[in-house]
C-alpha positions in Angstrom: 30.1 129.6 -26.2 27.1 127.7 -27.4 23.6 127.9 -26.2 23.6 124.4 -24.7 27.2 125.4 -22.8 25.9 128.6 -21.5 22.7 127.2 -19.9 25.1 125.0 -17.8 28.1 127.4 -17.2 26.2 130.5 -16.4 23.8 128.8 -13.7 27.2 127.1 -12.2 28.6 130.6 -11.8 26.0 132.0 -10.1 25.5 129.5 -8.0 29.5 129.6 -7.1 29.3 133.3 -6.6 26.2 133.0 -4.1 27.8 130.1 -2.4 31.3 132.3 -2.0 29.2 135.5 -1.0 27.5 133.7 1.6 30.4 131.5 2.8 32.2 135.3 3.8 29.0 136.6 5.5 29.9 138.1 8.8 26.6 136.6 10.5 24.8 138.2 13.7 23.1 136.2 16.2 21.3 136.1 19.6 23.6 137.5 21.9 25.7 139.5 19.6 26.5 142.9 20.5 26.8 145.7 17.5 28.5 148.8 17.8 28.0 151.5 14.8 30.1 155.0 14.7 29.5 157.9 12.0 28.5 161.4 11.3 24.8 162.0 11.7 22.9 164.8 9.9 19.9 166.2 11.4 17.2 168.0 9.3 14.1 169.7 11.1 10.8 169.0 9.3 9.9 172.2 11.8 7.0 174.5 12.3 6.0 176.9 15.0 3.4 178.7 16.5 2.9 182.8 17.0 5.9 184.2 18.9 4.5 186.3 21.7 5.2 190.1 22.1 5.7 189.9 18.4 3.8 190.9 15.2 1.1 188.5 13.8 2.6 185.9 11.4 6.0 186.0 13.8 7.3 182.3 13.5 11.0 180.7 14.2 12.5 178.0 12.4 15.3 175.6 13.1 18.5 175.2 11.0 20.2 171.7 10.1 23.2 170.3 11.9 26.0 167.5 12.0 27.7 165.8 14.3 29.5 162.6 15.4 26.6 159.7 16.3 27.1 156.2 18.2 24.6 153.6 18.5 25.0 150.3 20.5 22.5 147.1 19.9 22.3 143.8 21.6 20.8 141.1 19.8 18.0 139.5 22.0 17.2 136.8 19.2 18.4 136.3 15.9 16.4 138.4 14.1 15.7 141.5 17.0 18.0 143.8 18.9 17.6 146.5 21.2 19.4 149.8 20.3 20.9 152.7 21.9 21.2 156.0 20.1 23.8 158.2 21.3 25.8 161.3 19.7 27.9 164.3 20.7 25.9 167.3 21.0 24.0 168.6 17.8 24.2 172.8 17.4 21.0 174.4 15.7 20.8 177.8 14.9 17.3 179.3 15.4 16.1 181.8 12.8 13.1 184.5 12.9 10.5 184.0 10.0 7.3 185.5 8.9 6.6 189.0 10.2 10.1 188.5 11.9 12.5 187.0 8.8 14.2 190.1 8.8 15.7 189.5 12.2 17.7 186.7 10.9 19.5 184.2 13.6 17.8 185.1 17.1 19.6 182.0 19.1 21.4 179.0 18.9 21.2 175.8 20.9 22.9 172.5 21.1 20.8 169.3 21.9 21.1 165.4 22.3 18.7 163.1 21.0 19.3 159.4 22.9 16.9 157.6 21.5 16.0 153.5 22.4 14.5 151.2 19.7 13.7 148.1 19.2 15.0 146.5 15.6 13.9 143.8 13.3 16.8 142.8 11.4 16.2 140.7 7.8 18.5 138.3 6.8 21.0 138.1 9.9 23.1 135.4 8.4 23.8 137.4 5.2 26.4 140.2 4.0 23.4 142.5 3.5 21.2 143.2 6.6 18.5 145.6 6.5 16.6 146.7 9.5 13.5 148.7 10.4 12.6 149.6 14.0 10.4 151.9 16.5 11.0 153.2 19.8 11.2 156.5 22.2 13.6 159.6 21.9 14.2 162.0 24.7 15.8 165.3 23.5 17.4 167.7 26.1 18.4 171.2 25.1 21.4 173.4 26.8 23.6 175.9 26.2 20.9 178.1 24.7 22.2 181.6 23.7 20.6 184.8 22.0 21.5 187.0 19.8 20.1 189.7 17.0 16.4 190.9 18.3 17.0 188.6 21.4 20.4 189.8 22.3 20.9 190.1 26.3 17.9 187.8 27.1 17.8 184.2 28.5 16.1 181.6 26.4 15.3 178.3 27.7 14.0 175.5 25.6 12.2 172.5 27.3 13.0 169.3 26.9 11.1 166.6 24.9 9.8 163.0 24.7 8.5 161.3 21.5 8.6 158.6 19.0 11.2 157.5 17.0 11.3 155.4 14.4 14.5 154.1 11.9 15.5 152.2 9.0 18.9 151.2 8.0 21.2 148.5 6.5 24.7 147.0 7.5 26.8 145.8 4.7 30.1 143.8 5.2 33.5 145.0 4.4 35.2 142.0 5.8 34.5 139.3 8.7 34.8 141.9 11.2 33.9 145.2 9.9 30.6 146.5 8.2 29.3 149.8 6.4 26.4 151.1 8.2 23.8 153.5 6.6 20.3 154.5 8.1 17.4 157.3 8.5 15.6 158.1 11.7 12.6 160.3 12.1 11.8 161.7 15.8 8.9 163.2 17.2 10.7 166.3 18.7 8.3 169.5 20.2 9.5 172.1 22.7 8.4 175.5 24.1 10.3 178.1 24.3 10.5 180.7 27.1 12.4 184.0 27.1 13.2 185.4 30.5 11.1 182.9 32.5 8.1 183.6 29.7 6.9 181.1 27.4 7.2 182.8 24.1 6.4 179.7 21.3 5.7 176.4 20.8 7.7 174.6 18.2 7.6 171.3 16.4 11.0 170.1 15.3 10.5 166.7 14.0 13.6 165.9 12.2 14.9 163.5 9.7 18.5 162.3 10.8 20.7 160.4 8.2 23.7 158.4 9.1 26.4 156.6 7.7 29.7 154.9 9.3 31.3 151.6 10.1 30.5 149.1 12.8 31.5 145.7 14.4 30.3 143.0 16.5 31.3 140.9 18.9 
């Protein structure tokens, strides 16, 4: 192909590709509902205080967990939506660290982290729609069982309120369905009590990654 021909054909092909891409966009708009479902992975960026009743330097850590995740969002404007995050329970192991690292697993617990955020969606009329947001997280802990060094005791974890931030992207599969990937950060702190006595404060502060599919109507 001669240079002068390429100068005409290549831009034309590019323009045609962009036009085709945009014409098939599964655009979202004010008044739409977006439903996303997939797998969520919670990875705590945790730290703890001194565990009361144990040697100096005794701490705890919280393991990662995976579960099914669901979000529902309502487009309040063409670019802004309000989104509710829900999930099936995440189950975490709690381990002894520092001076009690040899204790291994000392408890396990389940948690639900419902979060409500306001998102700003970029390019809502195109096939690729990134977004960012911030809001409020509430985490409740339940079914906490002790084992190992704490076996036979009764442990409770205090519920938590904190900030939640997220970022993600929707990528169209077809006019009805899209792929979603997102990352969340949640400010989660709790106090653990054993047999009614507070023994340690724990900052869990997890990063949560999610992938799945979604639709809108």
